[in-house]
Each structure stands twice: as structure tokens, then as C-alpha cells.
C-alpha positions in Angstrom: 107.5 92.7 89.3 108.1 96.1 87.4 111.3 95.9 85.0 114.2 97.2 86.6 113.1 96.7 90.1 115.8 94.3 91.4 118.6 96.9 90.7 116.5 99.4 92.7 116.0 97.0 95.6 119.7 96.3 95.6 120.4 100.2 95.9 118.1 100.4 98.9 119.8 97.5 100.7 123.2 99.0 100.2 122.0 102.6 101.0 120.3 101.8 104.4 122.3 98.5 105.4 119.2 96.1 105.2 119.4 92.5 105.0 117.8 90.5 102.1 117.8 87.5 104.2 115.9 89.2 107.0 113.4 90.5 104.2 113.0 87.0 103.0 112.3 85.6 106.7 109.8 88.3 107.0 108.3 87.5 103.7 108.2 83.8 104.4 106.6 84.5 107.9 103.7 86.6 106.5 103.1 84.1 103.8 102.6 81.4 106.5 100.2 83.6 108.3 98.0 84.2 105.2 95.4 81.4 104.8 94.6 82.3 101.3 95.8 84.1 98.1 94.1 87.4 98.0 92.4 87.4 94.5 94.1 90.0 92.4 91.0 90.6 90.4 89.7 92.6 93.2 92.3 95.1 93.2 92.2 95.3 89.4 88.4 96.1 89.5 89.0 99.0 91.6 92.0 100.3 89.9 92.3 99.6 86.1 91.4 102.4 83.8 90.1 104.5 86.7 91.2 107.8 88.3 92.8 106.8 91.6 93.6 109.1 94.6 96.9 107.9 96.3 96.9 109.6 99.8 100.1 109.8 102.0 100.6 111.0 105.5 102.7 114.1 104.7 102.3 117.4 106.2 99.8 118.7 103.1 97.4 115.8 103.9 95.3 118.0 106.4 94.8 120.8 103.8 93.8 118.2 101.3 91.1 116.4 103.2 88.2 118.7 102.4 89.0 118.3 98.5 89.4 114.5 98.7 85.9 114.3 100.6 84.1 116.1 97.7 84.8 112.7 95.6 83.4 109.8 97.6 83.4 107.5 94.4 87.0 107.9 93.4 89.1 104.9 94.5 91.5 105.8 97.3 94.6 104.1 97.9 95.9 105.2 101.4 99.2 104.8 102.9 99.5 103.6 106.3 99.4 106.5 108.9 96.8 108.6 106.7 94.3 105.9 107.4 93.7 107.4 110.7 93.2 110.9 109.3 90.7 109.7 106.8 88.7 107.7 109.0 88.5 110.8 111.5 87.0 112.7 108.5 84.7 110.0 107.7 86.3 109.0 104.5 86.6 105.5 103.8 89.7 103.8 102.4 89.4 101.4 99.5 92.9 99.9 99.7 95.3 100.6 102.6 99.1 99.9 102.0 101.0 99.5 105.4 104.0 98.0 107.0 102.2 98.2 110.3 103.9 100.9 112.0 100.8 103.4 111.7 97.9 103.4 114.2 96.8 99.8 114.4 93.3 100.5 115.7 92.5 102.7 112.6 94.1 99.8 110.5 91.7 97.3 112.1 88.8 99.6 111.7 89.5 100.1 107.8 89.6 96.4 107.7 86.3 96.1 109.3 85.0 98.5 106.7 86.2 96.0 104.1 89.1 98.0 102.9 91.7 96.0 101.0 94.8 95.7 103.4 98.0 95.4 101.4 100.6 94.4 104.3 104.3 94.8 103.5 106.8 92.5 105.0 110.6 93.5 105.9 113.3 92.6 108.1 112.2 95.2 110.6 108.8 94.5 111.1 108.5 90.7 111.8 107.1 91.0 115.3 104.2 93.2 114.0 103.3 90.9 110.9 100.7 88.7 113.2 98.4 92.1 113.1 97.7 90.7 109.5 95.6 87.8 111.1 93.1 90.7 112.3 92.6 91.8 108.8 89.4 90.4 106.6 91.0 91.2 103.3 94.6 90.8 103.4 97.4 90.7 100.8 101.1 90.3 101.4 104.0 92.1 99.7 107.8 92.2 99.6 110.5 94.2 98.2 112.3 91.0 97.2 111.3 88.1 94.7 107.5 87.4 95.1 106.5 83.9 95.8 103.3 81.8 96.6 100.9 84.3 98.4 103.4 87.1 98.6 103.5 89.7 95.7 105.8 92.6 94.7 104.3 95.6 92.7 107.4 97.7 93.5 108.1 100.6 95.8 109.8 101.1 99.2 107.9 103.5 101.7 104.1 103.0 102.2 103.5 106.2 100.0 105.5 105.3 97.1 104.4 101.7 97.1 100.8 102.8 97.0 101.6 104.7 93.7 103.6 101.8 92.3 100.5 99.4 93.2 98.1 102.0 91.3 100.4 101.8 88.4 100.8 98.2 88.4 97.2 97.5 87.9 96.8 100.1 85.3 95.1 103.2 86.7 94.2 105.9 84.2 94.9 108.7 86.2 96.9 108.8 89.6 96.6 111.9 91.6 98.7 112.2 94.7 97.6 113.9 98.0 99.7 114.4 101.1 102.8 112.9 99.4 105.3 115.8 100.4 108.8 113.9 100.5 110.3 116.7 102.3 112.2 117.4 105.6 109.0 117.8 107.7 107.3 114.5 108.9 103.4 114.5 109.1 101.8 114.1 112.4 100.1 111.1 111.1 103.2 109.6 109.5 104.6 107.3 112.1 103.5 106.1 115.7 106.0 105.9 118.6 109.6 107.0 118.5 111.6 106.9 115.1 114.8 108.4 113.7 114.0 111.4 111.9 116.9 111.7 109.7 116.5 107.9 108.8 112.8 108.9 108.0 113.8 111.9 105.9 116.4 109.6 104.0 113.5 107.1 103.3 111.3 109.7 101.9 114.1 111.0 99.6 114.5 107.4 98.2 110.7 107.3 97.8 110.7 110.5 95.9 113.5 109.1 93.5 111.5 105.9 93.1 108.5 107.9 91.8 110.7 109.9 89.5 111.8 106.7 88.0 108.4 105.2 87.8 107.3 108.3 86.0 109.7 107.5 83.0 107.9 104.1 82.8 104.2 104.5 83.6 101.5 104.7 81.2 99.2 106.2 83.8 98.8 110.0 83.8 100.5 111.3 87.0 99.4 114.2 89.0 100.4 115.7 92.5 99.6 118.5 94.8 103.4 118.7 95.7 106.4 118.8 93.1 107.7 115.7 92.0 109.5 115.3 88.6 107.6 113.6 86.0 104.2 114.2 87.5 101.9 117.4 86.5 101.5 119.5 89.7 98.0 120.6 90.3 96.1 122.8 92.7 93.3 121.3 94.7 90.9 123.8 93.3 91.5 122.4 89.8 90.8 118.9 90.7 87.2 118.9 89.2 88.8 119.8 85.7 91.4 116.7 85.9 88.5 114.3 86.9 
């Protein structure tokens, strides 16, 4: 785990009233579903010392798609709901970070395309975890202490966990798209009914975690939307950074 994560996790539990016990139950259940430990070397090969696009499902994603598409060979870590948008535009995710509340058919399709599926277990998604059985290349994560086949790279929402993952495996440059962390929810962000105010609160927490990560990371950090500690860039300047 990244140094200092346990305190951040305790802050999250307190702010949202989540149960550490339920998170542990979910992690244990996911661990029991996964037949094998996923080889972390495969993630390292895709990320270490490379430029990585981290793609979230925020409102600005749609305007970023054409720019992302211009760089087919750059490793793409995709947060849950953004998977559907990328597949619609014939962009393959290399890694999908999900707690399974996005479009399940899109997640299954990404898995069939050999995307690495990083499935997160928490107290509110226990009933969805069996979907992990449908994924070819699957790694389980938790926000609590890691054990056995379950890892913890840091992060809270699918979006910021994607950034923490890229950081953990030593990306040279991390460039964020569709990571707005504002008061508007992207159309691909969540399936079904949800509490908008809670979602906005989660996004705010995710943004604070990225600002914290920026003080610790050795990666070069870029974003198309303002985040403290990240260098804000324009889409037309992407080629210069790469």
C-alpha cells in the first residue's frame, strides 16, 4: 500500500459512514471467487516507465475521444463507465478499473478483448462481485488491508483509483482525460438510479486524494481539467507532451 493510505481510508469511512467490516467481507468474497492470483508483472509491463492515459467518465470525456484515438499505442487505463464510451469509438482499453456499477456488457466486451480487469470490492457491491467470474484477466482490489489475491494500490472512486494504479506501477507520465471532479455527472458515469449529491461528494473526495497523491508521486502528472499538483494541458498540445 502507498504510505499514508490507512489514514485516508479511515477518513473515507468516517465521512461516508461506510463499514470496514462490510468492506472486508466483500474483499474476502471476491478473493474466494478468483481462481488464481493475477501476475502483477503484466500490469508493470504495460505501465512502468511509460506514458499512460487515465480516462474517466466525466462530462469532458466526449470532447476528448478524438484526441485519445490519435494515440493507439499509448497504454489506456479506463475507469468503469468510460469503457462503454471508448468501445463505441473503437478504442480498446488496456486496463479497466471497476467496482461494477458501469455497463456490464461493455465490461464483458472489454474482457473479451483481453483488457486487464481490476475489480474493486467494497461493502456496497457484494452482490455484483460474481460478475468477476465472467472476466478473463481479473485482479481484485480493496481499500482495506490487502491479502492473498486482493491488492490495494490506493484510491477511492474508479477514476482516482486508476491514477493510483498508474502511479503504483511507475508510469513515467500520467495524463488524465474525462476526470472533471465537478458538480456535473457524465452520461457514462453510472448506470441506473443513484444519489447525485453522494456522487458529487465522492468525486470531491477523489479529487482531494489526487491532490494528495501529487505530493508523493514520481510520475509527471498532466490533466485536461484543473487539479492541484497536476499540470493542466490543452488537447491540442498532447503531441508535444508525448
